[in-house]
Structures are given as C-alpha cells and as structure tokens.
C-alpha positions in Angstrom: 13.6 0.8 -10.8 10.5 1.8 -12.9 8.7 4.9 -11.7 5.0 5.3 -11.4 3.3 8.6 -10.7 0.0 8.3 -8.7 -2.2 11.4 -9.1 -5.1 11.3 -6.5 -6.3 13.8 -3.9 -7.3 10.9 -1.5 -4.6 10.1 1.0 -6.1 6.7 1.5 -6.1 5.8 -2.2 -2.5 7.1 -2.5 -1.4 5.0 0.4 -3.2 1.9 -0.9 -1.6 2.3 -4.4 1.8 3.0 -2.9 1.8 -0.2 -0.8 0.6 -2.4 -3.7 3.0 -1.0 -6.3 6.0 -0.5 -4.0 5.8 -4.0 -2.7 5.6 -5.3 -6.2 8.9 -3.7 -7.1 8.0 -0.2 -8.5 9.1 3.2 -7.3 6.0 5.3 -6.5 5.8 9.1 -6.6 2.7 11.0 -5.7 0.8 14.2 -6.8 -2.2 15.5 -4.8 -3.4 18.2 -7.2 -3.8 18.6 -10.9 -1.9 21.9 -10.7 1.2 20.0 -9.4 1.1 17.8 -12.6 0.4 20.5 -15.1 3.1 22.7 -13.7 5.4 19.7 -13.2 6.1 20.6 -9.5 5.0 17.3 -7.9 8.5 16.4 -6.9 11.8 18.2 -6.1 14.0 15.7 -8.0 11.8 14.2 -10.7 9.6 15.6 -13.5 6.9 14.0 -15.7 9.5 13.0 -18.3 11.1 10.7 -15.8 7.9 8.6 -15.3 7.4 5.2 -16.8 3.6 5.1 -16.1 1.0 7.5 -14.7 -2.1 6.5 -12.7 -4.6 9.4 -12.8 -7.8 9.9 -10.9 -10.4 11.8 -12.9 -11.9 13.7 -10.0 -9.4 16.0 -8.4 -10.4 18.8 -6.1 -8.7 21.6 -8.1 -8.8 20.5 -11.8 -10.8 17.8 -13.6 -8.6 14.9 -14.4 -9.5 15.1 -18.1 -7.7 18.5 -18.3 -4.7 17.0 -16.5 -4.7 14.1 -18.9 -4.8 16.5 -22.0 -1.8 18.3 -20.5 0.1 15.1 -20.1 -0.6 13.8 -23.6 0.3 17.2 -25.1 3.7 17.3 -23.3 4.6 13.6 -23.1 2.5 11.5 -25.5 4.7 8.4 -25.0 4.1 8.1 -21.3 1.3 5.5 -20.7 -1.6 6.5 -18.5 -4.1 4.5 -16.6 -7.3 6.3 -15.6 -8.6 5.8 -12.1 -12.3 6.6 -11.6 -15.1 6.1 -9.2 -17.8 7.2 -11.6 -20.4 4.7 -13.1 -20.7 6.9 -16.3 -17.9 6.2 -18.7 -18.1 9.3 -21.0 -15.0 11.0 -19.6 -13.1 7.7 -19.4 -13.9 6.9 -23.0 -12.7 10.4 -24.0 -9.4 9.5 -22.3 -9.2 6.2 -24.0 -9.8 7.8 -27.4 -7.0 10.3 -26.6 -4.6 7.5 -25.9 -5.1 6.3 -22.3 -3.9 2.7 -22.1 -6.5 1.4 -19.6 -8.9 2.4 -16.8 -9.7 1.0 -13.3 -12.9 1.7 -11.4 -12.9 2.3 -7.7 -13.1 0.4 -5.4 -10.5 -1.9 -7.0 -8.8 -5.1 -6.0 -5.1 -5.0 -5.6 -4.6 -8.1 -7.7 -6.6 -6.5 -10.6 -4.7 -3.2 -10.4 -1.3 -4.9 -10.4 -2.3 -7.1 -13.3 -3.2 -4.1 -15.4 0.0 -2.2 -14.4 2.2 -5.2 -15.3 0.6 -5.6 -18.7 1.7 -2.0 -19.5 4.9 -1.8 -17.4 6.4 -5.3 -16.9 9.3 -5.5 -14.5 12.8 -6.6 -15.6 14.2 -9.8 -14.1 15.2 -9.1 -10.5 13.4 -5.8 -10.1 10.6 -7.2 -7.9 13.2 -7.9 -5.2 14.7 -4.4 -5.3 13.0 -3.0 -2.2 15.2 -1.4 0.4 14.4 -3.2 3.6 15.6 -0.5 6.0 13.5 2.1 4.1 10.5 -0.2 4.3 10.9 -0.6 8.1 11.3 3.1 8.6 8.1 3.7 6.7 6.4 1.0 8.8 7.6 2.8 12.0 6.1 6.1 10.8 2.7 4.5 10.0 2.7 2.9 13.4 3.0 6.4 15.0 0.0 7.6 12.9 -2.2 4.7 13.8 -1.3 4.9 17.5 -2.3 8.5 17.4 -5.7 7.7 15.9 -6.3 4.8 18.4 -5.5 6.9 21.4 -7.8 9.8 20.2 -10.6 7.4 19.3 -10.0 5.1 22.3 -10.2 2.2 19.9 -8.4 -1.1 19.7 -5.5 -1.7 17.2 -3.9 -5.0 16.2 -0.5 -5.7 14.8 0.4 -9.1 13.3 3.8 -10.2 11.9 3.8 -13.4 9.8 7.4 -14.7 9.1 7.8 -17.2 6.3 11.5 -17.8 6.7 12.6 -21.2 5.3 9.2 -21.8 3.6 9.2 -22.2 -0.2 6.4 -19.9 -1.1 5.6 -17.0 -3.5 5.5 -14.2 -1.0 4.1 -11.7 -3.5 1.1 -14.0 -4.1 0.6 -14.2 -0.3 0.9 -10.4 -0.1 -1.6 -9.8 -2.9 -4.0 -12.3 -1.4 -3.8 -10.4 1.9 -4.5 -7.0 0.3 -7.6 -8.4 -1.4 -9.0 -9.9 1.7 -8.5 -7.1 4.2 -10.5 -3.9 4.6 -9.5 -0.6 3.0 -8.5 0.8 6.4 -6.2 -2.1 7.1 -2.6 -1.9 6.0 -0.3 -4.6 4.7 3.5 -4.5 4.4 5.8 -7.0 2.7 9.3 -6.8 4.1 11.9 -9.5 3.6 10.3 -12.8 4.6 7.6 -11.0 6.6 4.0 -10.0 6.0 3.1 -7.3 8.5 -0.5 -6.3 9.2 -1.9 -3.2 10.9 -5.6 -3.6 11.7 -7.4 -0.5 13.1 -10.5 -1.1 15.3 -9.5 -4.7 15.8 -9.3 -6.5 19.1 -8.2 -10.1 19.9 -11.5 -11.6 18.8 -11.5 -9.6 15.6 -7.9 -10.6 14.8 -8.8 -14.3 15.1 -11.5 -13.8 12.4 -9.0 -12.0 10.2 -6.4 -14.8 10.7 -8.8 -17.6 9.7 -9.9 -15.6 6.7 -6.3 -15.0 5.5 -5.2 -18.6 6.0 -8.1 -19.8 3.8 -7.2 -17.2 1.2 -3.5 -18.1 1.3 -4.3 -21.8 0.7 -5.9 -20.8 -2.6 -2.5 -19.6 -3.9 -0.2 -21.8 -1.8 -1.8 -25.2 -1.3 0.9 -26.5 1.1 0.9 -23.5 3.4 0.4 -24.3 7.1 0.2 -22.2 10.2 2.8 -24.4 11.9 5.3 -23.3 9.3 5.1 -19.7 10.3 6.6 -17.6 13.0 3.7 -15.4 14.1 3.8 -12.4 16.5 0.7 -10.5 17.6 0.5 -7.2 19.5 -2.8 -5.6 20.7 -3.3 -2.0 21.6 -4.0 -1.0 24.3 -4.1 -4.5 26.0 -0.4 -5.2 25.5 0.8 -1.8 26.7 1.3 -2.7 30.4 2.1 0.8 31.5 -1.2 2.7 31.0 0.5 6.0 31.8 2.2 5.9 28.4 -1.2 6.0 26.8 -2.6 8.6 29.3 0.5 10.8 28.6 0.3 10.3 24.9 3.8 8.8 24.7 3.5 7.6 21.1 7.2 6.9 20.5 7.5 4.8 23.6 4.4 2.9 22.7 5.8 2.4 19.2 9.0 1.0 20.6 7.1 -1.5 22.7 5.2 -2.7 19.7 8.3 -3.1 17.6 10.0 -5.0 20.4 7.1 -7.4 20.8 6.9 -7.9 17.0 10.6 -8.8 17.2 11.3 -6.3 14.4 13.9 -3.7 14.1 16.0 -2.1 11.3 19.1 -4.2 12.1 17.3 -7.5 12.3 17.2 -9.8 9.3 13.5 -10.2 8.8 
C-alpha cells in the first residue's frame, strides 16, 4: 500500500486528510512538528525514505514549512511533495514549486480536489483501493465515538450517528464517500467501511439530521443517478435522546454509551458490513 506522510500541526486537518486518503486506499502517517520530519523521528517503524508522497503544511508551530521542505529535498529529492497552505500570498508556495514541489493546495480544501491532486502524482495500482482492513477501520471508528461522546457530554450538546448500508446496490461507493465529505461540515466525520458509509455529526439533533440527509441524497444523485433511499438500509442514533438510561450520561460511562450506539447501528467488528 502506498504511504503518504501528512505534516500538519492541526489535529483536525490531519484527521480530515487521514480519512480522505485512507478511505481512498492509501496508508497515512502523520507528523505534528517540523522537527519530527527534519530529525526523521515521526514514526517508530518508518522513515522519510519509505514515503511515496508527502503533504506539507507551510505554517507549523515550531519550524516554518519552507525550511522543512528544504530538508526533505536535500535528503530525498525524489519524494514528491504537495504543499498545503492557508495563506493568500503565494511567495513561499512559489519558492517551493521552484525548488521541486509537485503541487499545492489552499485551505480550506474540498476532499474531491485533494484526492484528485494526490492521484495525479501517486496513482493506485489495480486493487489497492480495496485494501483497507475492515476490523482496523471499525476499531478506529469506536475510538472516535468515545472522543465525540466525551465532547458531547461536556458541552451538553446533541450528537447524531447515521449508518447507510448499500449492500446489493451497484454503485461506486468511493464517489458516494467523496460526495459526502464535500457536503458535510469540517467538524463532521465520514467513514467508508465495507458497504457502509458512517456519519458522525456533532451538534446535530433529529431535525438537523433530516436536513443533512436531504442534502446528501441530492449530492449522491449527482454521481449516482439511480440511487434511491428505498435501496438503502439506514440506521440512526441520536445522543442523548436514544440513551434510555440517563445515569450512564450522568456518571460519564462513555464505554457503555459507545456500546449502546454500536448495537443500535447494528455494527460490530465481527459483522459483515
């Protein structure tokens, strides 16, 4: 599986890139600081020479991305680099392009645009886009659920989970996934696992989820003309409404709440999703 190193000090951006790229069939590694990259200490088992592509944010807290880029080019000139920047001025981006950067993407970016740029530089081999490990994906989903439940309890805010299952429907699930990522907010999270699209929607109650659902169906019809809600198996869980035992919330029983949500979504690591 082709490896992409994401260098960004924003946890939200790293999570967004991780979801988009991993669900597209790439292995994603992360670095939070420029020092980790320059010293090649971002991972215990991998080094820069193992990377097939690097996505580098220009504005890191410890070292400017331009200096990090110079270090990468000096050590490994054959590794392609995409610059990620939120700046409107392009001087530093142009410097990187002149020094050999393959492309640049301006924040905020669309998932479809980012994936298109990545695939032009690093196309997948046949069959690689189906190489995700389902059990690993589900485990990651469980961990994210715990984090979102924690935030929802602390903020006393609603949280919606939706599972769309497309089993038996002849569609391009990756197109559906990318269309979903483009339509949702940055704080929302989308997972593609097996024949499922899973949504995690913070600050979203039942009425808000209806709006999201209508919006997604319209977007999906743009890429899959024949798609119909009657063809899908849909499960929805709303926090805190669907947690019947309020003491679980009062006592901060996040694992128990997670298990209830998983059961209501009809999702577990042994099920064929």
